[in-house]
Backbone as CSV, one residue per row, in Angstrom:
resi,resn,N_x,N_y,N_z,CA_x,CA_y,CA_z,C_x,C_y,C_z
1,UNK,1.548,-37.882,10.326,2.742,-37.414,9.613,3.973,-37.586,10.493
2,UNK,5.051,-38.038,9.932,6.309,-38.161,10.648,6.776,-36.771,11.056
3,UNK,7.064,-36.605,12.340,7.437,-35.277,12.837,8.841,-34.871,12.437
4,UNK,9.618,-35.798,11.913,10.978,-35.467,11.508,10.968,-34.717,10.182
5,UNK,11.672,-33.588,10.150,11.713,-32.768,8.942,13.015,-33.008,8.196
6,UNK,12.894,-33.312,6.919,14.055,-33.505,6.057,14.649,-32.145,5.723
7,UNK,15.772,-31.793,6.326,16.342,-30.464,6.151,16.756,-30.206,4.706
8,UNK,17.292,-31.232,4.027,17.688,-31.029,2.639,16.479,-30.722,1.766
9,UNK,15.387,-31.369,2.078,14.181,-31.149,1.290,13.716,-29.707,1.402
10,UNK,13.910,-29.110,2.562,13.432,-27.758,2.796,14.528,-26.718,2.598
11,UNK,15.584,-27.100,1.899,16.651,-26.157,1.588,16.502,-25.688,0.154
12,UNK,16.466,-24.376,-0.013,16.334,-23.801,-1.349,17.701,-23.363,-1.835
13,UNK,18.134,-23.879,-2.976,19.421,-23.511,-3.545,19.179,-22.885,-4.906
14,UNK,19.582,-21.653,-5.062,19.372,-20.967,-6.336,20.414,-19.876,-6.489
15,UNK,20.724,-19.507,-7.718,21.680,-18.429,-7.924,21.093,-17.104,-7.474
16,UNK,21.952,-16.193,-7.062,21.496,-14.871,-6.659,21.074,-14.094,-7.890
17,UNK,19.859,-13.550,-7.854,19.350,-12.795,-8.992,18.328,-11.793,-8.500
18,UNK,18.172,-10.730,-9.260,17.151,-9.759,-8.919,15.778,-10.372,-9.162
19,UNK,14.791,-10.044,-8.286,13.460,-10.621,-8.478,12.823,-10.166,-9.779
20,UNK,12.071,-11.069,-10.388,11.381,-10.756,-11.629,10.171,-9.878,-11.337
21,UNK,10.054,-8.750,-12.036,8.917,-7.863,-11.831,7.634,-8.528,-12.291
22,UNK,6.554,-8.303,-11.552,5.252,-8.823,-11.938,4.539,-7.792,-12.805
23,UNK,3.658,-8.257,-13.681,2.925,-7.365,-14.564,1.431,-7.516,-14.295
24,UNK,0.793,-6.402,-13.953,-0.644,-6.414,-13.715,-1.368,-6.487,-15.060
25,UNK,-2.354,-7.385,-15.208,-3.085,-7.482,-16.477,-3.663,-6.129,-16.900
26,UNK,-3.612,-5.865,-18.184,-4.064,-4.571,-18.713,-5.515,-4.271,-18.350
27,UNK,-6.377,-5.260,-18.484,-7.799,-5.042,-18.180,-8.005,-4.676,-16.716
28,UNK,-7.295,-5.370,-15.830,-7.416,-5.053,-14.401,-6.895,-3.653,-14.127
29,UNK,-5.766,-3.309,-14.747,-5.190,-1.977,-14.535,-6.163,-0.891,-14.981
30,UNK,-6.845,-1.112,-16.106,-7.809,-0.127,-16.601,-8.981,0.031,-15.637
31,UNK,-9.466,-1.098,-15.113,-10.583,-1.046,-14.159,-10.192,-0.307,-12.892
32,UNK,-9.036,-0.668,-12.348,-8.590,-0.030,-11.109,-8.338,1.459,-11.321
33,UNK,-7.799,1.814,-12.476,-7.542,3.223,-12.772,-8.841,4.023,-12.779
34,UNK,-9.904,3.436,-13.333,-11.207,4.099,-13.332,-11.704,4.318,-11.902
35,UNK,-11.534,3.297,-11.072,-11.975,3.431,-9.673,-11.207,4.531,-8.957
36,UNK,-9.884,4.492,-9.082,-9.067,5.481,-8.371,-9.311,6.884,-8.906
37,UNK,-9.508,6.998,-10.232,-9.765,8.310,-10.821,-11.080,8.887,-10.309
38,UNK,-12.066,8.020,-10.166,-13.356,8.468,-9.658,-13.213,9.035,-8.253
39,UNK,-12.375,8.431,-7.456,-12.207,8.859,-6.060,-11.158,9.953,-5.907
40,UNK,-10.656,10.479,-7.026,-9.682,11.570,-6.947,-10.358,12.895,-6.588
41,UNK,-11.667,12.908,-6.553,-12.441,14.099,-6.200,-12.906,13.978,-4.736
42,UNK,-12.474,14.881,-3.850,-12.824,14.776,-2.427,-14.323,14.704,-2.159
43,UNK,-15.132,15.440,-2.954,-16.581,15.401,-2.738,-17.108,13.974,-2.911
44,UNK,-16.559,13.234,-3.876,-17.026,11.865,-4.102,-16.602,10.945,-2.962
45,UNK,-15.444,11.204,-2.423,-14.992,10.411,-1.281,-15.946,10.618,-0.113
46,UNK,-16.328,11.866,0.134,-17.265,12.167,1.212,-18.640,11.569,0.924
47,UNK,-19.049,11.639,-0.332,-20.326,11.051,-0.723,-20.343,9.539,-0.481
48,UNK,-19.291,8.875,-0.946,-19.228,7.421,-0.798,-19.229,7.034,0.671
49,UNK,-18.535,7.803,1.486,-18.514,7.519,2.922,-19.911,7.683,3.511
50,UNK,-20.610,8.760,3.128,-21.957,8.987,3.650,-22.902,7.866,3.248
51,UNK,-22.798,7.417,2.001,-23.658,6.329,1.530,-23.299,5.025,2.235
52,UNK,-22.012,4.759,2.383,-21.554,3.508,2.993,-21.990,3.391,4.447
53,UNK,-22.149,4.520,5.115,-22.557,4.504,6.520,-24.066,4.688,6.683
54,UNK,-24.794,4.523,5.583,-26.264,4.573,5.614,-26.789,3.236,5.095
55,UNK,-26.874,2.231,5.948,-27.187,0.861,5.507,-28.470,0.736,4.699
56,UNK,-29.446,1.573,4.981,-30.725,1.457,4.287,-30.825,2.382,3.084
57,UNK,-29.728,3.040,2.774,-29.746,3.953,1.645,-30.017,5.380,2.088
58,UNK,-29.769,6.313,1.204,-29.936,7.726,1.521,-30.319,8.448,0.233
59,UNK,-31.164,9.451,0.345,-31.618,10.168,-0.849,-30.584,11.194,-1.281
60,UNK,-30.667,11.572,-2.541,-29.785,12.613,-3.050,-30.027,13.916,-2.299
61,UNK,-31.280,14.168,-1.947,-31.589,15.381,-1.193,-30.905,15.400,0.167
62,UNK,-30.917,14.257,0.845,-30.262,14.184,2.161,-28.748,14.339,2.023
63,UNK,-28.171,13.758,0.960,-26.736,13.910,0.718,-26.383,15.374,0.473
64,UNK,-27.267,16.089,-0.240,-27.032,17.504,-0.512,-26.956,18.295,0.785
65,UNK,-27.851,17.977,1.731,-27.840,18.671,3.013,-26.598,18.332,3.822
66,UNK,-26.211,17.074,3.816,-25.039,16.650,4.593,-23.766,17.317,4.090
67,UNK,-23.604,17.371,2.771,-22.360,17.872,2.190,-22.360,19.384,1.980
68,UNK,-23.541,19.993,2.011,-23.597,21.433,1.807,-23.331,21.839,0.374
69,UNK,-23.629,20.943,-0.555,-23.438,21.243,-1.981,-24.796,21.510,-2.615
70,UNK,-24.790,21.934,-3.857,-26.052,22.130,-4.572,-26.606,20.790,-5.019
71,UNK,-27.906,20.751,-5.315,-28.545,19.526,-5.767,-27.903,19.019,-7.053
72,UNK,-27.605,19.917,-7.957,-27.028,19.499,-9.239,-25.621,18.951,-9.054
73,UNK,-24.844,19.564,-8.164,-23.485,19.080,-7.897,-23.516,17.691,-7.271
74,UNK,-24.413,17.518,-6.314,-24.540,16.209,-5.667,-24.949,15.153,-6.676
75,UNK,-25.941,15.455,-7.501,-26.411,14.496,-8.498,-25.303,14.121,-9.476
76,UNK,-24.500,15.107,-9.870,-23.393,14.849,-10.800,-22.405,13.853,-10.203
77,UNK,-22.006,14.074,-8.955,-20.998,13.207,-8.336,-21.569,11.828,-8.010
78,UNK,-22.855,11.787,-7.643,-23.489,10.494,-7.399,-23.506,9.660,-8.681
79,UNK,-23.797,10.311,-9.800,-23.812,9.602,-11.072,-22.425,9.050,-11.413
80,UNK,-21.388,9.832,-11.136,-20.020,9.361,-11.391,-19.715,8.114,-10.560
81,UNK,-20.145,8.108,-9.309,-19.929,6.942,-8.453,-20.717,5.738,-8.967
82,UNK,-21.910,5.992,-9.470,-22.729,4.904,-10.005,-22.141,4.341,-11.294
83,UNK,-21.541,5.215,-12.101,-20.990,4.774,-13.387,-19.890,3.730,-13.215
84,UNK,-19.088,3.853,-12.146,-18.011,2.878,-11.939,-18.435,1.745,-11.004
85,UNK,-19.682,1.817,-10.507,-20.202,0.697,-9.727,-20.067,0.805,-8.235
86,UNK,-19.696,1.959,-7.717,-19.563,2.094,-6.268,-20.924,2.157,-5.572
87,UNK,-21.925,2.700,-6.254,-23.247,2.836,-5.641,-24.333,2.380,-6.616
88,UNK,-25.494,2.079,-6.049,-26.680,1.759,-6.830,-27.697,2.886,-6.663
89,UNK,-28.465,3.159,-7.714,-29.489,4.202,-7.672,-30.860,3.571,-7.891
90,UNK,-31.840,4.036,-7.129,-33.200,3.522,-7.277,-34.186,4.668,-7.097
91,UNK,-35.127,4.759,-8.017,-36.166,5.769,-7.931,-37.266,5.300,-6.975
92,UNK,-37.547,6.069,-5.950,-38.628,5.785,-5.012,-39.533,7.011,-4.999
93,UNK,-40.603,6.938,-5.731,-41.437,8.119,-5.905,-40.691,9.160,-6.718
94,UNK,-40.580,10.354,-6.142,-39.842,11.424,-6.828,-38.397,11.512,-6.370
95,UNK,-38.040,10.697,-5.392,-36.684,10.758,-4.842,-35.787,9.678,-5.446
96,UNK,-34.497,9.948,-5.472,-33.495,8.961,-5.879,-32.774,8.479,-4.630
97,UNK,-32.875,7.172,-4.358,-32.236,6.589,-3.185,-30.908,5.964,-3.602
98,UNK,-29.872,6.301,-2.877,-28.521,5.824,-3.187,-28.113,4.789,-2.136
99,UNK,-27.693,3.614,-2.589,-27.188,2.575,-1.688,-25.803,2.148,-2.149
100,UNK,-25.010,1.702,-1.208,-23.658,1.285,-1.553,-23.680,-0.081,-2.236
101,UNK,-22.812,-0.266,-3.198,-22.613,-1.572,-3.807,-21.707,-2.366,-2.876
102,UNK,-22.271,-3.357,-2.200,-21.504,-4.084,-1.180,-20.231,-4.699,-1.756
103,UNK,-20.242,-5.009,-3.050,-19.061,-5.622,-3.658,-17.854,-4.700,-3.598
104,UNK,-18.112,-3.379,-3.595,-16.971,-2.458,-3.577,-16.282,-2.430,-2.228
105,UNK,-16.981,-2.908,-1.191,-16.376,-2.928,0.141,-15.191,-3.891,0.189
106,UNK,-15.241,-4.915,-0.673,-14.093,-5.819,-0.780,-13.302,-5.558,-2.052
107,UNK,-13.993,-5.114,-3.096,-13.319,-4.893,-4.372,-12.284,-3.788,-4.318
108,UNK,-12.605,-2.683,-3.629,-11.668,-1.567,-3.577,-10.410,-1.919,-2.784
109,UNK,-10.525,-2.511,-1.578,-9.298,-2.959,-0.889,-8.516,-3.978,-1.701
110,UNK,-9.225,-4.863,-2.401,-8.554,-5.861,-3.239,-7.737,-5.167,-4.331
111,UNK,-8.321,-4.122,-4.939,-7.611,-3.401,-5.995,-6.338,-2.773,-5.453
112,UNK,-6.428,-2.162,-4.263,-5.241,-1.551,-3.662,-4.175,-2.594,-3.381
113,UNK,-4.584,-3.763,-2.866,-3.626,-4.838,-2.596,-2.986,-5.341,-3.886
114,UNK,-3.790,-5.452,-4.939,-3.263,-5.941,-6.215,-2.229,-4.977,-6.778
115,UNK,-2.537,-3.690,-6.748,-1.615,-2.688,-7.292,-0.316,-2.644,-6.486
116,UNK,-0.420,-2.814,-5.180,0.765,-2.749,-4.324,1.506,-4.076,-4.241
117,UNK,1.063,-5.074,-5.006,1.796,-6.338,-5.076,1.553,-7.292,-3.932
118,UNK,0.524,-7.020,-3.117,0.287,-7.871,-1.959,-0.452,-9.159,-2.307
119,UNK,-0.969,-9.246,-3.527,-1.717,-10.439,-3.920,-0.908,-11.346,-4.835
120,UNK,0.286,-10.934,-5.175,1.129,-11.752,-6.014,1.779,-12.863,-5.212
121,UNK,2.572,-13.693,-5.866,3.250,-14.770,-5.155,4.111,-14.219,-4.025
122,UNK,3.964,-14.806,-2.856,4.747,-14.381,-1.704,5.758,-15.473,-1.369
123,UNK,6.789,-15.128,-0.609,7.809,-16.133,-0.299,7.217,-17.304,0.467
124,UNK,7.766,-18.481,0.199,7.293,-19.668,0.910,7.735,-19.631,2.360
125,UNK,8.985,-19.281,2.557,9.547,-19.299,3.915,10.967,-18.759,3.864
126,UNK,11.535,-18.384,5.004,12.922,-17.903,4.997,13.875,-18.980,4.490
127,UNK,14.853,-18.585,3.663,15.800,-19.576,3.143,17.228,-19.323,3.609
128,UNK,17.433,-18.253,4.411,18.783,-17.967,4.893,18.901,-18.320,6.368
129,UNK,18.576,-19.583,6.678,18.605,-20.021,8.081,20.028,-20.434,8.468
130,UNK,20.398,-20.237,9.729,21.753,-20.598,10.169,21.964,-22.106,10.164
131,UNK,23.191,-22.508,9.826,23.507,-23.935,9.710,23.620,-24.626,11.065
132,UNK,23.817,-23.845,12.139,24.028,-24.475,13.447,22.735,-24.662,14.234
133,UNK,21.586,-24.469,13.580,20.296,-24.655,14.237,19.636,-25.923,13.708
134,UNK,19.210,-26.770,14.612,18.433,-27.951,14.260,17.024,-27.766,14.793
135,UNK,16.042,-27.859,13.910,14.647,-27.771,14.326,14.074,-29.177,14.348
136,UNK,13.525,-29.554,15.475,12.981,-30.910,15.639,11.671,-30.842,16.406
137,UNK,10.967,-31.962,16.428,9.713,-32.036,17.165,9.965,-31.914,18.664
138,UNK,9.048,-31.247,19.351,9.168,-31.084,20.802,9.091,-32.439,21.490
139,UNK,9.970,-32.643,22.453,10.004,-33.876,23.235,9.649,-33.565,24.688
140,UNK,9.202,-34.572,25.456,8.822,-34.315,26.854,9.895,-33.599,27.662
141,UNK,11.154,-33.901,27.404,12.237,-33.278,28.177,12.409,-31.797,27.856
142,UNK,11.758,-31.311,26.802,11.925,-29.913,26.381,10.986,-28.940,27.097
143,UNK,10.000,-29.452,27.800,8.963,-28.578,28.337,9.498,-27.511,29.294
144,UNK,10.474,-27.861,30.096,11.025,-26.873,31.033,11.629,-25.697,30.284
145,UNK,12.403,-25.990,29.242,13.016,-24.920,28.453,11.950,-24.128,27.703
146,UNK,10.947,-24.826,27.178,9.884,-24.157,26.431,9.145,-23.168,27.326
147,UNK,8.819,-23.565,28.521,8.101,-22.672,29.429,8.990,-21.528,29.911
148,UNK,10.295,-21.798,30.074,11.215,-20.713,30.442,11.274,-19.665,29.333
149,UNK,11.359,-20.114,28.091,11.415,-19.183,26.957,10.093,-18.424,26.828
150,UNK,9.001,-19.101,27.125,7.696,-18.422,27.130,7.730,-17.258,28.123
151,UNK,8.280,-17.515,29.290,8.387,-16.472,30.314,9.253,-15.307,29.862
152,UNK,10.322,-15.602,29.128,11.172,-14.526,28.605,10.424,-13.685,27.573
153,UNK,9.522,-14.333,26.827,8.694,-13.580,25.895,7.719,-12.677,26.630
154,UNK,7.102,-13.200,27.674,6.173,-12.397,28.478,6.867,-11.157,29.023
155,UNK,8.119,-11.322,29.422,8.869,-10.210,30.032,9.097,-9.045,29.072
156,UNK,9.049,-9.285,27.776,9.254,-8.192,26.820,8.077,-7.229,26.801
157,UNK,6.906,-7.703,27.176,5.717,-6.868,27.171,5.070,-6.706,25.807
158,UNK,5.675,-7.261,24.751,5.127,-7.098,23.398,4.994,-8.433,22.659
159,UNK,5.039,-9.519,23.397,4.960,-10.833,22.760,3.609,-11.508,22.964
160,UNK,2.926,-11.216,24.045,1.687,-11.896,24.377,0.916,-11.090,25.411
161,UNK,-0.388,-11.333,25.477,-1.208,-10.715,26.514,-1.124,-11.504,27.818
162,UNK,-0.546,-12.696,27.768,-0.364,-13.469,28.990,0.573,-12.730,29.940
163,UNK,0.313,-12.823,31.219,1.203,-12.243,32.220,1.823,-13.328,33.094
164,UNK,1.440,-14.565,32.865,2.033,-15.704,33.569,2.153,-16.849,32.580
165,UNK,3.174,-17.667,32.746,3.405,-18.793,31.835,2.326,-19.849,32.035
166,UNK,1.625,-20.240,30.977,0.615,-21.287,31.109,1.236,-22.596,31.584
167,UNK,0.453,-23.392,32.252,0.921,-24.696,32.709,1.174,-25.607,31.514
168,UNK,2.078,-26.541,31.716,2.385,-27.502,30.645,1.118,-28.210,30.178
169,UNK,0.264,-28.592,31.120,-0.959,-29.310,30.770,-1.841,-28.470,29.858
170,UNK,-1.905,-27.174,30.126,-2.740,-26.287,29.318,-2.183,-26.165,27.904
171,UNK,-0.870,-26.008,27.786,-0.242,-25.898,26.468,-0.385,-27.209,25.694
172,UNK,-0.186,-28.312,26.380,-0.253,-29.623,25.742,-1.659,-29.881,25.200
173,UNK,-2.671,-29.376,25.897,-4.048,-29.582,25.466,-4.425,-28.658,24.318
174,UNK,-3.685,-27.550,24.162,-4.019,-26.538,23.157,-3.301,-26.762,21.838
175,UNK,-2.025,-27.111,21.888,-1.209,-27.202,20.678,-1.525,-28.455,19.875
176,UNK,-1.517,-28.311,18.549,-1.703,-29.454,17.666,-0.534,-30.427,17.818
177,UNK,-0.789,-31.702,17.955,0.285,-32.670,18.208,1.395,-32.672,17.165
178,UNK,1.071,-32.540,15.901,2.109,-32.618,14.872,2.748,-31.298,14.527
179,UNK,2.514,-30.263,15.326,2.995,-28.924,14.972,3.597,-28.222,16.185
180,UNK,4.500,-28.936,16.857,5.227,-28.404,18.011,6.712,-28.577,17.732
181,UNK,7.421,-27.483,17.629,8.817,-27.528,17.216,9.710,-26.789,18.194
182,UNK,10.926,-27.299,18.339,11.929,-26.580,19.126,13.173,-26.391,18.264
183,UNK,13.865,-25.293,18.510,15.141,-25.024,17.843,16.261,-25.392,18.796
184,UNK,17.160,-26.220,18.322,18.266,-26.725,19.150,19.578,-26.163,18.616
185,UNK,20.339,-25.537,19.487,21.684,-25.052,19.139,22.666,-25.606,20.167
186,UNK,23.568,-26.436,19.694,24.584,-27.053,20.560,23.951,-27.772,21.746
187,UNK,22.838,-28.484,21.486,22.201,-29.262,22.533,21.319,-28.466,23.472
188,UNK,21.122,-27.192,23.180,20.315,-26.329,24.028,19.095,-25.842,23.263
189,UNK,17.923,-25.931,23.886,16.696,-25.425,23.269,16.710,-23.898,23.356
190,UNK,16.682,-23.250,22.176,16.804,-21.791,22.138,15.558,-21.116,21.548
191,UNK,14.535,-21.901,21.284,13.298,-21.328,20.774,12.286,-22.417,20.496
192,UNK,11.041,-22.016,20.313,10.008,-22.989,19.994,8.925,-22.342,19.134
193,UNK,8.175,-23.182,18.446,7.049,-22.732,17.635,5.944,-23.767,17.768
194,UNK,4.706,-23.291,17.759,3.579,-24.205,17.907,2.376,-23.644,17.158
195,UNK,1.437,-24.522,16.852,0.204,-24.128,16.176,-0.977,-24.699,16.940
196,UNK,-2.036,-23.902,17.023,-3.251,-24.311,17.728,-4.445,-24.181,16.798
197,UNK,-5.425,-25.060,16.915,-6.624,-24.932,16.076,-7.402,-23.671,16.454
198,UNK,-7.999,-23.016,15.467,-8.780,-21.815,15.755,-10.227,-22.154,16.093
199,UNK,-10.656,-23.378,15.760,-12.038,-23.782,15.997,-12.121,-25.301,15.986
200,UNK,-13.139,-25.825,16.659,-13.363,-27.275,16.620,-14.363,-27.665,15.539
201,UNK,-14.791,-26.694,14.727,-15.708,-26.984,13.613,-14.921,-27.577,12.443
202,UNK,-15.498,-28.558,11.787,-14.817,-29.255,10.697,-14.406,-28.307,9.570
203,UNK,-15.230,-27.289,9.297,-14.925,-26.403,8.167,-13.646,-25.604,8.390
204,UNK,-13.209,-25.495,9.660,-11.980,-24.759,9.963,-10.835,-25.693,10.342
205,UNK,-10.948,-26.949,9.947,-9.939,-27.929,10.363,-8.553,-27.631,9.804
206,UNK,-8.480,-26.846,8.723,-7.188,-26.514,8.130,-6.687,-25.129,8.478
207,UNK,-7.269,-24.535,9.523,-6.868,-23.189,9.946,-6.270,-23.267,11.345
208,UNK,-5.081,-22.706,11.513,-4.404,-22.775,12.802,-3.780,-21.435,13.159
209,UNK,-3.701,-21.174,14.450,-3.038,-19.972,14.953,-1.639,-20.354,15.419
210,UNK,-0.650,-19.578,14.995,0.744,-19.942,15.268,1.401,-19.021,16.279
211,UNK,2.418,-19.562,16.947,3.224,-18.802,17.906,4.686,-19.177,17.704
212,UNK,5.564,-18.195,17.872,7.008,-18.420,17.797,7.669,-17.622,18.914
213,UNK,8.489,-18.278,19.727,9.181,-17.617,20.834,10.668,-17.960,20.776
214,UNK,11.490,-16.958,21.020,12.944,-17.142,20.967,13.551,-16.795,22.321
215,UNK,14.513,-17.596,22.762,15.205,-17.313,24.019,15.880,-15.944,23.948
216,UNK,15.864,-15.235,25.053,16.369,-13.856,25.072,17.793,-13.745,24.538
217,UNK,18.666,-14.667,24.911,20.078,-14.583,24.523,20.324,-14.971,23.073
218,UNK,19.299,-15.437,22.377,19.500,-15.931,21.009,18.653,-15.179,19.975
219,UNK,18.071,-14.059,20.365,17.268,-13.280,19.418,18.165,-12.574,18.413
220,UNK,17.655,-12.447,17.195,18.419,-11.784,16.150,19.507,-12.639,15.543
221,UNK,19.472,-13.937,15.777,20.517,-14.832,15.279,19.958,-15.914,14.355
222,UNK,18.772,-15.692,13.813,18.224,-16.615,12.830,17.406,-17.756,13.382
223,UNK,17.218,-17.801,14.689,16.447,-18.894,15.284,14.997,-18.854,14.806
224,UNK,14.423,-17.653,14.789,13.042,-17.515,14.350,12.853,-17.946,12.912
225,UNK,13.806,-17.607,12.041,13.715,-18.016,10.642,13.712,-19.532,10.511
226,UNK,14.589,-20.177,11.259,14.668,-21.629,11.190,13.370,-22.274,11.670
227,UNK,12.824,-21.758,12.765,11.582,-22.310,13.299,10.412,-22.100,12.334
228,UNK,10.301,-20.877,11.832,9.173,-20.566,10.963,9.251,-21.356,9.658
229,UNK,10.462,-21.556,9.166,10.633,-22.338,7.934,10.071,-23.747,8.111
230,UNK,10.441,-24.392,9.188,9.945,-25.734,9.457,8.452,-25.722,9.711
231,UNK,7.990,-24.738,10.466,6.576,-24.682,10.823,5.664,-24.571,9.599
232,UNK,5.989,-23.637,8.686,5.080,-23.423,7.547,5.159,-24.571,6.549
233,UNK,6.338,-25.151,6.377,6.442,-26.260,5.435,5.758,-27.511,5.958
234,UNK,5.870,-27.744,7.259,5.174,-28.884,7.852,3.670,-28.680,7.785
235,UNK,3.222,-27.434,7.957,1.795,-27.132,7.877,1.273,-27.403,6.470
236,UNK,2.051,-27.001,5.462,1.660,-27.276,4.079,1.540,-28.776,3.837
237,UNK,2.527,-29.518,4.320,2.521,-30.969,4.128,1.323,-31.627,4.825
238,UNK,0.909,-31.057,5.945,-0.173,-31.659,6.727,-1.559,-31.239,6.237
239,UNK,-1.616,-30.353,5.242,-2.904,-29.953,4.698,-3.538,-28.760,5.376
240,UNK,-2.786,-28.046,6.216,-3.322,-26.813,6.797,-3.310,-25.735,5.716
241,UNK,-4.446,-25.131,5.439,-4.502,-24.183,4.324,-4.340,-22.726,4.747
242,UNK,-4.539,-22.436,6.027,-4.345,-21.065,6.507,-3.685,-21.077,7.872
243,UNK,-2.621,-20.298,7.999,-2.007,-20.038,9.295,-2.260,-18.577,9.621
244,UNK,-2.586,-18.282,10.852,-2.837,-16.907,11.234,-2.159,-16.604,12.567
245,UNK,-1.895,-15.327,12.784,-1.271,-14.918,14.037,-1.576,-13.460,14.288
246,UNK,-1.512,-13.046,15.531,-1.693,-11.649,15.926,-0.425,-11.187,16.624
247,UNK,0.087,-10.037,16.202,1.364,-9.537,16.712,1.195,-8.096,17.192
248,UNK,1.763,-7.783,18.332,1.719,-6.418,18.841,2.306,-5.466,17.792
249,UNK,1.683,-4.313,17.635,2.167,-3.352,16.640,3.602,-2.927,16.918
250,UNK,4.036,-2.994,18.187,5.406,-2.606,18.537,6.434,-3.676,18.181
251,UNK,5.977,-4.891,17.931,6.903,-6.009,17.733,7.299,-6.114,16.256
252,UNK,8.098,-5.159,15.800,8.438,-5.063,14.388,9.314,-6.233,13.924
253,UNK,10.124,-6.764,14.821,10.963,-7.905,14.447,10.104,-9.111,14.094
254,UNK,9.065,-9.357,14.880,8.182,-10.486,14.606,7.369,-10.251,13.343
255,UNK,6.951,-9.014,13.104,6.211,-8.708,11.877,7.074,-8.994,10.646
256,UNK,8.322,-8.542,10.679,9.225,-8.768,9.551,9.483,-10.259,9.353
257,UNK,9.635,-10.985,10.448,9.881,-12.426,10.374,8.714,-13.131,9.685
258,UNK,7.506,-12.807,10.072,6.348,-13.476,9.492,6.131,-13.076,8.036
259,UNK,6.415,-11.834,7.687,6.310,-11.434,6.285,7.293,-12.227,5.428
260,UNK,8.447,-12.554,5.987,9.444,-13.315,5.229,8.989,-14.749,4.980
261,UNK,7.980,-15.190,5.721,7.474,-16.558,5.559,6.167,-16.597,4.786
262,UNK,5.823,-15.499,4.113,4.635,-15.493,3.279,3.372,-15.028,3.962
263,UNK,3.465,-14.581,5.203,2.289,-14.010,5.862,2.029,-12.622,5.283
264,UNK,0.761,-12.236,5.200,0.423,-10.890,4.779,-0.441,-10.229,5.852
265,UNK,-0.342,-8.932,5.945,-1.113,-8.185,6.925,-2.563,-8.081,6.462
266,UNK,-3.483,-8.503,7.316,-4.911,-8.400,7.027,-5.452,-7.071,7.551
267,UNK,-4.984,-6.666,8.713,-5.450,-5.408,9.285,-4.948,-5.227,10.701
268,UNK,-5.282,-4.093,11.265,-4.915,-3.779,12.645,-6.169,-3.840,13.509
269,UNK,-6.105,-4.617,14.570,-7.233,-4.701,15.498,-6.953,-3.741,16.650
270,UNK,-7.717,-2.669,16.678,-7.467,-1.606,17.643,-8.008,-1.972,19.024
271,UNK,-7.183,-1.703,20.046,-7.596,-1.919,21.433,-8.252,-3.290,21.595
272,UNK,-7.565,-4.310,21.113,-8.142,-5.644,21.087,-8.184,-6.286,22.472
273,UNK,-7.222,-5.932,23.324,-7.174,-6.502,24.674,-6.257,-5.647,25.551
274,UNK,-6.341,-5.897,26.851,-5.510,-5.162,27.804,-4.401,-6.041,28.349
275,UNK,-3.287,-5.418,28.635,-2.194,-6.069,29.347,-1.737,-5.120,30.441
276,UNK,-1.800,-5.582,31.663,-1.450,-4.753,32.813,-2.227,-3.441,32.820
277,UNK,-3.503,-3.523,32.434,-4.366,-2.356,32.487,-4.245,-1.403,31.317
278,UNK,-3.432,-1.742,30.318,-3.239,-0.871,29.157,-3.757,-1.553,27.908
279,UNK,-4.567,-0.826,27.127,-5.082,-1.358,25.873,-3.976,-1.389,24.822
280,UNK,-3.983,-2.444,24.011,-2.987,-2.578,22.941,-3.665,-2.935,21.625
281,UNK,-3.041,-2.485,20.524,-3.447,-2.882,19.179,-2.595,-4.067,18.744
282,UNK,-3.149,-4.896,17.878,-2.359,-5.974,17.288,-2.555,-5.980,15.773
283,UNK,-1.533,-6.460,15.077,-1.605,-6.644,13.632,-2.026,-8.089,13.374
284,UNK,-3.070,-8.249,12.585,-3.562,-9.595,12.270,-2.985,-10.011,10.923
285,UNK,-2.284,-11.149,10.896,-1.644,-11.639,9.683,-2.123,-13.049,9.383
286,UNK,-2.065,-13.409,8.087,-2.364,-14.789,7.730,-1.478,-15.230,6.582
287,UNK,-1.290,-16.524,6.496,-0.539,-17.127,5.406,-1.390,-18.206,4.761
288,UNK,-1.663,-18.069,3.485,-2.406,-19.082,2.756,-1.421,-20.060,2.131
289,UNK,-1.674,-21.340,2.305,-0.791,-22.347,1.744,-0.797,-22.309,0.229
290,UNK,0.391,-22.318,-0.391,0.445,-22.386,-1.851,0.138,-23.779,-2.368
291,UNK,0.069,-24.739,-1.475,-0.152,-26.133,-1.858,-1.631,-26.486,-1.808
292,UNK,-2.297,-26.048,-0.734,-3.689,-26.464,-0.492,-4.639,-25.319,-0.857
């Protein structure tokens, strides 16, 4: 792919208007309402948790002992959970064994995401980028500036777990050749973005991990938006179907930037790694290509 990005092609021009509200299908809304209504009872929430943490199943009698409820009360709430599909019931002799419906482990979070609008169309990329920024492919002469900006990111303490700037050779071997970008303002490199493969297996050939770094003196001036816009559109053109990144929970500016480019939060990875002897959490985000 030609590394040159057609700026006009990636410019969105549209009249200012309020966003169109999305409508959840009636059938889905009814299903989700049944699920949420079932869990409106604290005893059922405790029951579902107990069943979910018992991989081989658990008897109604054992649930009664755990929750301190009567046998009839436990049976009533278990039946309610079974009616909406959260659990399965099986008679084993005289006992009723309750097992979790594994589908609900993904179905329930999916329902919450759907109701909160996280599964609807997300923005393609930032469209309010500054006119004085040119994003172009990284050139050999840019490496000194790129590594300097990397060091400025390390100094913030919330950009990376690295404590020293990687060597040029290491970065060059890691980054995908067609996905290395620098932001140029008045002839000066003020930021960079790059993507790295997450695996050498063919099935993950369209999945990449992304990084964006901005020079200290140019943060908050739209450089990140310009870089991310080029990065995600070039990734779409190249057939990358998923971009992913991990961001320190304290780095709210980077989280907001990535959300503006269509990334969604997958979850928080607690105590994922240490930096200078301190454990940190990171937010794991991904962007699915609307093209591929």
